[in-house]
C-alpha positions in Angstrom: 16.1 -32.7 18.8 18.8 -30.2 17.5 22.4 -31.1 19.3 23.1 -27.8 18.4 20.5 -26.1 20.5 20.8 -28.7 23.6 24.5 -27.7 23.9 23.5 -23.9 23.7 20.8 -24.8 26.4 23.3 -26.4 28.9 25.3 -23.3 28.7 22.7 -21.3 29.2 21.1 -23.1 32.5 24.9 -23.0 33.8 25.2 -19.5 33.1 21.9 -18.8 34.6 22.4 -20.3 37.7 25.7 -18.8 38.2 24.3 -15.3 37.8 21.6 -16.0 40.2 24.5 -16.8 42.6 26.4 -13.4 41.7 23.2 -11.2 42.4 22.5 -12.9 45.4 26.0 -12.2 46.7 26.3 -8.7 45.2 23.4 -7.6 47.4 25.3 -7.9 50.4 28.5 -6.3 49.1 29.4 -2.5 49.3 31.8 -0.1 47.4 34.1 -1.4 44.7 33.6 -5.0 45.5 30.0 -4.7 44.5 30.6 -2.6 41.3 32.9 -5.3 40.3 30.5 -8.3 41.0 27.7 -6.2 38.9 30.2 -5.7 36.2 31.1 -9.5 36.0 27.0 -10.1 36.2 26.4 -7.6 33.4 29.2 -9.3 31.1 27.5 -12.6 31.9 24.0 -11.5 30.9 25.4 -10.2 27.7 26.7 -13.7 27.2 23.1 -15.2 28.2 21.8 -12.7 25.5 24.0 -14.1 22.9 23.1 -17.7 23.7 19.5 -16.8 23.5 20.0 -15.6 19.9 21.8 -18.5 19.1 19.2 -20.7 20.5 16.5 -18.8 18.4 18.5 -19.0 15.1 19.3 -22.8 15.5 15.4 -23.1 16.3 14.3 -21.6 13.4 16.0 -23.3 11.2 14.7 -26.8 12.2 11.3 -28.5 10.9 8.3 -27.0 12.1 7.1 -29.9 14.3 10.6 -29.5 16.5 10.9 -25.5 15.9 7.7 -25.1 18.0 8.6 -27.5 20.6 12.0 -25.5 20.9 10.7 -21.8 20.7 8.4 -22.7 23.5 11.3 -23.6 25.7 13.0 -20.6 24.6 10.1 -18.2 25.7 11.0 -19.6 28.9 14.6 -19.0 29.0 13.7 -15.3 28.0 11.6 -14.9 30.7 14.3 -16.2 33.2 16.6 -13.4 31.6 14.4 -11.0 31.9 14.0 -11.6 35.8 17.7 -11.6 36.1 17.9 -8.2 34.2 15.1 -6.9 36.9 17.6 -8.3 39.8 20.6 -6.4 38.4 18.7 -3.1 38.1 17.4 -3.6 41.5 20.9 -4.0 42.7 22.4 -1.1 40.9 19.3 1.4 41.6 20.8 2.3 45.1 18.7 3.6 48.3 19.7 6.7 50.5 18.5 4.9 53.7 21.1 2.1 54.6 18.8 0.3 56.8 16.0 0.4 54.4 18.1 -0.9 51.5 19.4 -3.7 53.5 16.1 -4.8 54.7 14.6 -4.3 50.7 18.1 -6.6 49.7 17.5 -9.2 52.1 13.9 -9.4 51.1 14.7 -9.3 47.4 17.6 -11.8 48.0 15.1 -14.4 49.5 12.3 -13.5 46.6 15.3 -13.9 44.0 16.2 -17.0 45.5 12.5 -18.4 45.4 11.7 -17.3 42.2 15.1 -18.4 40.6 14.7 -21.8 42.3 10.9 -21.9 41.2 11.7 -20.7 37.3 14.2 -23.4 37.3 11.8 -26.1 38.4 9.3 -24.9 35.7 12.3 -24.9 33.0 13.1 -28.4 33.9 9.3 -29.6 34.0 9.0 -27.8 30.8 12.3 -29.5 29.2 11.1 -32.9 30.6 7.5 -32.4 28.9 9.1 -31.2 25.4 11.5 -34.1 25.7 8.6 -36.5 26.0 7.0 -35.0 23.4 9.6 -35.1 21.0 10.1 -38.8 21.8 6.6 -39.3 20.9 6.7 -37.4 17.8 10.2 -39.4 17.0 8.0 -42.8 17.7 5.0 -41.6 15.6 7.5 -41.0 12.4 9.1 -44.1 13.3 5.5 -45.9 12.9 4.6 -43.7 9.8 7.9 -45.2 8.1 7.2 -48.5 8.7 3.8 -48.1 8.0 4.6 -46.4 4.4 7.1 -49.5 4.1 4.2 -51.9 4.7 2.3 -50.7 2.2 5.1 -50.5 -0.4 5.7 -54.0 0.2 1.8 -55.0 -0.4 1.6 -53.1 -3.3 4.7 -54.6 -4.9 3.1 -58.1 -4.0 -0.2 -56.9 -5.3 1.8 -56.1 -8.8 3.5 -59.3 -8.7 0.0 -61.2 -8.5 -1.7 -59.2 -11.0 1.5 -60.0 -13.4 1.0 -63.4 -12.7 -2.7 -63.5 -12.9 -2.3 -62.0 -16.7 0.0 -64.2 -17.3 -2.3 -67.3 -16.4 -5.1 -65.4 -18.4 -2.7 -65.4 -21.4 -2.0 -69.1 -21.1 -5.5 -69.7 -20.6 -6.4 -68.2 -23.5 -3.5 -69.8 -26.0 -4.8 -73.2 -24.5 -8.7 -71.9 -25.4 -7.2 -71.4 -28.8 -5.3 -75.0 -29.2 -8.6 -76.5 -28.2 -10.7 -74.7 -30.5 -7.9 -75.7 -33.6 -7.8 -79.3 -32.2 -11.9 -79.4 -32.1 -11.5 -78.2 -36.0 -8.9 -80.6 -37.1 -11.0 -83.5 -35.3 -14.2 -82.5 -37.0 -12.7 -82.2 -40.2 -11.1 -85.9 -39.6 -14.7 -87.0 -38.5 -16.0 -85.6 -41.8 -13.5 -87.3 -44.2 -13.6 -90.6 -42.3 -17.7 -90.4 -42.8 -16.9 -89.6 -46.5 -14.8 -92.2 -46.6 -17.0 -95.1 -45.2 -19.4 -94.0 -47.8 -17.0 -94.4 -50.5 -15.7 -97.5 -49.2 -19.2 -98.9 -49.2 -19.9 -97.7 -52.6 -17.0 -99.8 -54.0 -18.0 -102.8 -51.9 -21.5 -102.6 -53.5 -20.2 -102.2 -56.6 -17.8 -105.3 -56.4 -20.5 -107.5 -55.1 -22.8 -106.7 -58.0 -20.0 -107.2 -60.4 -19.3 -110.6 -58.9 -23.0 -111.3 -59.0 -22.9 -110.5 -62.7 -20.1 -112.5 -63.6 -21.5 -115.5 -61.5 -24.9 -115.0 -63.5 -23.2 -115.2 -67.0 -21.2 -118.3 -65.9 -23.9 -120.1 -65.1 -26.2 -119.0 -67.7 -23.8 -120.8 -70.3 
């Protein structure tokens, strides 16, 4: 969540609580004291509206998943601000019947206390739920990034294994070529050896015949 938004949020919550107290105290005042208190409340409402606008601008500048969460919180704060404005209008409206006015102010003060306390409770619960949602989104994003890193690592390993297999294939192909060449050489050598055997056999036969002829002629004479 944006730290800037959280800073504005804290300021608004403190200001809202302070304005609620001032509204409650203004209902029991009269004359100039009441006017002064109402002026202070109106000035505080202007500050609250300025904070609302700042939070709205900050929320809309954030990524969509965070922006949706913050805008939901912002709607709660706008509702709270409208309740404060309504209370100020009720305080400044005046009533000719002093007794009836006092009775209404007393009832309104109790209602305002109840509404404000309930509103703040709802805001706190909403804030807590939204914070939990933000934590889950961050955890999901972290898991997604870890999964992405794991996928990239696996792809790199597969690429390395593919390169190793291609290298092994090239090596085997070279071995096959060497074996083929060796086979051809052995075949050629075998043929030459067979041919040499025939040549040597022929020479031996010729020599034997020559020796026999020589012996024959010697014995004949």
